[in-house]
N, C-alpha and C positions, 0 to 999 in steps of 0.2 A: 504494500500500500504506500502511495506517495504522500508527501505532506499535503498536496492539494486535495487528496481524498479524505484526509483525516477528519474524523468526527461526522462523516456523512452517514445518513440513514437512521438517525436517531431523532425521536420526538423531543420537544422541549420539556424539560423537567420542571415541574411546578415549584414555586418558591417555598411553599409550605412543606412539601416533601423533602426538598433540598435542605432546608434549615433544620428539620427534624432529624434527618440522617446525619447531617454535619455535626449536630450537637452530640449525637450518640457516638460518632467516631472521635470527636474531641474528648469525650469522657474516657474512651479507650486510650487515647494518647496520654492522658494524665496517668492512667494505670501503667502504661509503657514507661513513662518518665520515672515513676516511682520504682519500678523494677530496675531500670538502669541505675538509679541512684543507690538503691539498696545492694544490688549485686556488684556494683563497681564496673558495669559494662561500659563500652565505648561504642557509640553509634555515630556514623558519618553518613549524611544523605547529600548527594550531589544533584543539583538542579541545573539542567542545561536545556537549550532549545533556542529557537529564533527569538528575535525581539518581539515583544508583545504576545508571546505564546502563553502567558498566564503563570509563569513561575513565581513572581512576586506575590500575587494574590493567594496562591496555594500555600506558600511559606507563611504568609500572614495568618491564614486560618489554622495552620498547624501549631504555631506558637501562641495563638490568642489566649489560651488558658494555661500555658506551661510556665514553669518557674524559670525566669531568665538566668538564674544561677546554675541551672542544669542544662537548659536548652538555649543555645545562642546561634545567631545568624552571622555568617562570615561573608561579606561582600567587599572584596578588596578593590582599592582604586588602582590606577595605573602604577606600574612598578617605578620606584625611584631609580635614579642613576646608579646608586649602589646595588640595588636589587637586580638590576639588569646584568650585573657582572657575576651574580651568584649562580649556583646550580639552579636550573629552572624550577624545580620542585621545592626549593629551600624556603621560599616565602610562604608556601602553603603548609609545610610540615609544622611550623610553630603554632598554627591554629588548630591542629588536630586535637581531639578530646583527650583529657585525662580520665581516670576511672570515675564513673558516675556522671558522665557528661554526654550530651547530644550536640553535634555540630551540623548545621545546615549550611551548605555552601551555595549561595546565590551566585552562580557561575563559579568556576573552579579552575584547576590546572588545565581544563580542556579549552581554555581561551586560546591556547597555542594551536589547537587543531581546528579552530573555527575562525574567529575574527582576526587573529594575528596572521594566520596563513592566507586568508582571503584578501585582507587589506595590505599585505606586504609588510607587516610589523615584525616579522621574523624571516630569516633566510630559509631557502629550501632545505639546507643542511640541518638547521635547527628544528625545522618541522619534522624531518625524517628521524632525527635523533629522539624527538619527543615520542613519535609513534613506536619506536623500539623500546624506549625506557618506561613508558607509561604502564604497560602490562606488568613489568618487573616491579615497579614502584607499588602498584596496587596489590600484587601478590604478597609483597612484604607486609603491607598493612593488614591484609587478611590473615596472614600467617602469624602475625603478632597478636591476633585476637580482636582486631577492630571489625565491627559489623559495618560493612560498606554497601550502600545502596545507591544506584545511579539511575536517574530518571531523565528521559529526553521528552520535552513537551513539543508535540508536533502540531503545527497550525497551518492552515491553508493560506495561500497568497491573498485570496479575497478577504478573508477574515482579518489577516494581519493589517491590510490596508485600511479596513474599517476601523480597527482599533487605533491605528496611527491618526486617522482623521478625528476621532473622538478626543484623543489627547491634545491635538492642536486646538480644538474648540473649547476644551475645559481648562480654565486657568489654574485649577488645583492639580492638574496632572501634566502640564506642559513640561515640567522638569524631567519627566520620564522619557522625553523625546530629545534626541541629539541629532546633529547632522549625520553622524555615522549610522544611526538607526535608519534614517531616511535612505541612505545609500544602500542599505541592505535590500531595499525594494528593487534596485536596478541590478543587484548581484544575486538574485534569487537562485539561479542555477549554479553559480559558483559555490554558494553556501551549501547547496544540496550535495554537490560532488564532494565537498570537504567533509560533510557529515557522513556520507557513505564510506569514504576512505577511513575516517576515524572509527566507524563501527567495525570495519574489517579487522583493524588492528587491536581494538580495545574491548570488544564484546567477547570477553573471555569467561570461562566457566566459573572462575573464582569471584569475578565481579561483573556479571552481565549487565547489559543495558535493558531498561524497561521503558517502552515507548508509551506515552500518555497522549491520547488524542484529545486536543484541547480547543477545538473550535467552539465547543460548548463549555464555558468555564465552570459551571456548576458540576457537570458530569466529570470533568477533568479533576476537580478538587476531590470529589468523593471517591473516584476510582483510584487516584494516586494514594490517598490516605488509607483507604481500605486495603490496598495492596501492601503498603508499607507495614501495616499492622499484621498482615497475614504472614509476613516473612520473618517475624521475630517471635519466637516461642516464649512469650512473657507470661508468667503466672500473675494472678492478682495478689499483690502484696500491699494493697492500700491499707493504711493504718486504721484502727477503729475510729468511729465517729466520736468526736469530742462533745462534752456537755458543758454548757455555760455554768459557771459557779454563781451562786446567789450574790447579788450586789450588796455590799456591806452598808449598814445605816450611815447616814450623814453625820459628820463630826464637827460641823460648824464652818466649813470652808466657804468663803465668799469670793466671787469673781471680781477682779478689779474693774473699775468703771470703763465702759466701752470707749470713751473719748480719750483714754490714755494710749490707745492702740490705733494703728493705721490700717483701715480696711480697704479691700478692693472695691471700687465703685460698682454699683448694681447696674451693670450694663443690660442685663436681662429685663429689668423693669421697664426700660424704654421700648422694648418690643411689644409690650402689652397695650401701648397707647394707640 
C-alpha cells in the first residue's frame, strides 16, 4: 500500500466513540507507566513519518495523563556545530531512558534517512554509513534490555496538503509550518524513495517498523496506542486507591487581608458583558 492509499476505505469514527476508547486506552497507558516505573523497565517509542502525518497529536494524547517524571518527549533541534562532529548517534544516546522511564522520540536518528538525505544535509557516504550502522545500533539497544518500538505515520499527499492549508489559516498552528515543510510537497516522490530504502535496511526482526495509516487522525491515534499496549506484556501493578483523611478542626488561623497581596486581574469577567 502506498502513502497515497493510506487510510482509504474506512468510515468516519464518531467523536463520542473516539473519546470513549481514547480514555480507556489512556487508562491502560497509566497502568503501563506504573509497570515501567515499578519494574525499572526502559521503553523507547520512535515516531516518524511525513510532515503533518499526525505524530505530534498522537504523542500529545499518549502523554496527556502520564507522569512527566516517567514519560518524556524528546524533540531535538538542529545539531550544533559541535554535535555535527560527533558520532551521528551520540546526541541521541544521552536521551535514552534510565530504569523506570519512557522516552518518546518526536523524530529521531532517522532524520538522516529522511530529511537530511533528501535535502542534501548529509553526504551520500554519511547516508550509507547510517543505513549500515542503524540496525547494529538498534540491536545493541534491544540486547541491553530496552523495549524499542518504531512507528511510521503514513499520510496521503491530498490529506497532507489539506493539513498544511489549515495550518496556514490558523494563527495558533502556523508555527508548525516551515519553508522546509512546504518543500516536502514538491519532493513527495523523493521522500517516498528515501523511506522505502530506509525500510529495506532498518525493518529488522529485533526492531521492526509498524506503519500507522493516518489520514484519519482519530483512527490513527487509537490504532497506534492500542498496538503499543499490545506489544508490552505489562501486568496491572496500580497501587491501591487512597482514602482522604478527615480534615482536622480549625485552630484559629486567619487569612491575611486580600489587599496585602497582588492578584491576577479577572480577565474572564469581561467576557460575561
